[in-house]
C-alpha positions as CSV (number, residue, x, y, z in Angstrom):
1,X,0.1,0.1,0.0
2,X,1.1,3.5,-0.7
3,X,-0.1,6.9,0.5
4,X,-1.5,8.1,3.6
5,X,-3.1,5.2,5.5
6,X,-6.2,5.9,7.6
7,X,-9.0,3.6,9.1
8,X,-12.2,3.0,7.1
9,X,-15.4,4.0,8.9
10,X,-17.0,1.1,10.9
11,X,-20.8,0.3,10.6
12,X,-21.2,0.0,14.4
13,X,-21.5,3.5,15.8
14,X,-20.0,2.5,19.1
15,X,-16.7,1.3,17.4
16,X,-16.8,4.3,15.0
17,X,-16.6,6.4,17.9
18,X,-12.9,5.5,18.3
19,X,-12.1,6.4,14.5
20,X,-11.3,9.9,15.1
21,X,-8.8,9.1,17.8
22,X,-7.4,6.1,15.7
23,X,-6.9,8.4,12.7
24,X,-5.2,11.0,14.7
25,X,-2.7,8.3,16.0
26,X,-2.2,7.1,12.3
27,X,-1.5,10.5,11.1
28,X,0.9,11.0,14.0
29,X,2.9,7.8,13.3
30,X,3.2,8.4,9.7
31,X,4.3,12.1,10.4
32,X,6.9,10.7,12.7
33,X,8.1,8.4,9.8
34,X,6.6,5.2,11.0
35,X,5.6,3.0,7.9
36,X,2.1,1.7,8.4
37,X,0.9,-0.9,5.7
38,X,-2.6,-1.2,7.3
39,X,-4.8,0.3,10.2
40,X,-8.3,-1.0,11.2
41,X,-10.8,-0.8,13.7
42,X,-11.5,-4.0,15.3
43,X,-14.4,-5.6,17.1
44,X,-15.6,-4.5,20.6
45,X,-15.6,-5.9,24.1
46,X,-13.0,-4.2,24.1
47,X,-13.0,-1.9,21.3
48,X,-9.5,-1.8,19.6
49,X,-7.7,-0.8,16.6
50,X,-4.7,-2.4,14.8
51,X,-1.8,-0.6,13.1
52,X,0.3,-3.1,11.0
53,X,3.9,-2.0,10.9
54,X,5.4,-4.6,8.7
55,X,6.2,-7.7,10.8
56,X,5.1,-6.0,14.0
57,X,1.7,-4.4,15.0
58,X,0.6,-1.8,17.4
59,X,-2.8,-2.5,19.0
60,X,-4.8,-0.1,21.0
61,X,-7.6,-1.1,23.2
62,X,-10.0,0.9,25.5
63,X,-8.8,-1.2,28.5
64,X,-5.0,-1.3,28.3
65,X,-4.1,1.6,25.7
66,X,-1.2,0.6,23.2
67,X,0.5,-2.8,23.1
68,X,3.3,-3.5,20.5
69,X,4.3,-7.0,19.2
70,X,5.0,-9.3,16.5
71,X,1.9,-9.5,14.2
72,X,0.8,-13.1,14.3
73,X,-2.8,-12.6,12.8
74,X,-5.7,-10.4,12.5
75,X,-7.9,-8.7,10.1
76,X,-10.9,-6.0,10.2
77,X,-13.5,-7.6,12.3
78,X,-11.2,-10.2,13.9
79,X,-9.2,-9.8,17.1
80,X,-5.4,-9.2,16.3
81,X,-3.0,-11.5,17.8
82,X,0.4,-10.5,19.0
83,X,3.6,-12.4,19.9
84,X,5.6,-11.1,22.8
85,X,3.3,-8.2,23.6
86,X,4.5,-5.1,25.3
87,X,2.4,-2.3,26.8
88,X,3.6,1.0,25.9
89,X,2.1,2.8,28.9
90,X,0.9,6.5,29.1
91,X,-2.6,5.4,29.9
92,X,-5.5,4.3,27.7
93,X,-5.8,7.5,25.7
94,X,-2.5,9.2,25.1
95,X,-2.2,12.2,23.1
96,X,-1.9,10.9,19.4
97,X,1.3,12.9,19.0
98,X,3.1,11.1,22.0
99,X,2.5,7.7,20.4
100,X,5.5,7.6,18.1
101,X,7.6,8.7,21.1
102,X,6.1,5.7,23.1
103,X,6.8,3.4,20.2
104,X,10.3,4.7,19.9
105,X,10.9,4.0,23.5
106,X,9.6,0.5,23.4
107,X,9.6,-0.2,26.9
108,X,6.7,-1.1,29.3
109,X,5.0,1.7,30.6
110,X,3.0,2.3,33.6
111,X,1.7,-0.8,35.3
112,X,-1.7,0.8,36.1
113,X,-4.5,-1.4,36.6
114,X,-6.5,-1.7,33.0
115,X,-9.5,0.2,32.7
116,X,-12.7,-1.8,32.5
117,X,-14.4,-1.2,29.2
118,X,-17.7,-2.1,30.9
119,X,-17.4,0.6,33.6
120,X,-19.0,3.5,31.4
121,X,-19.3,7.0,32.3
122,X,-15.6,7.3,33.2
123,X,-15.0,10.1,30.6
124,X,-13.5,7.9,27.8
125,X,-16.5,8.6,25.4
126,X,-16.2,12.4,26.0
127,X,-12.5,12.1,25.4
128,X,-12.9,10.3,22.2
129,X,-15.7,12.6,21.1
130,X,-13.0,15.5,21.0
131,X,-11.3,13.8,18.1
132,X,-12.9,14.6,14.9
133,X,-12.3,12.8,11.4
134,X,-11.5,15.2,8.6
């Protein structure tokens, strides 16, 4: 694939609510020189998204934030499987511009307890709504 890679719209409005944030991260990664070969929104429970970086992949989910590992399998609508995953830290929803820095550091970040994706009303939906897709 060539050109600028962004996630496609998702038919489920709940999953679609993450697309603005995921698009911001994809844009920041590419602006930082990271080569993306694909990016997609995945299933929910928890909602997640996959950024394919050649033989590796970066996965975001609403419970743990970003995890980096060797890409084993995955596709749109199917949960991504990583080998030797490492949490990048900085919370569940770091500023998209900080993700390339986290990726470069490549070290496990905060050991904070994962967010429960079933908790609701904790501010995540409001934070996601601040990211618009252009």
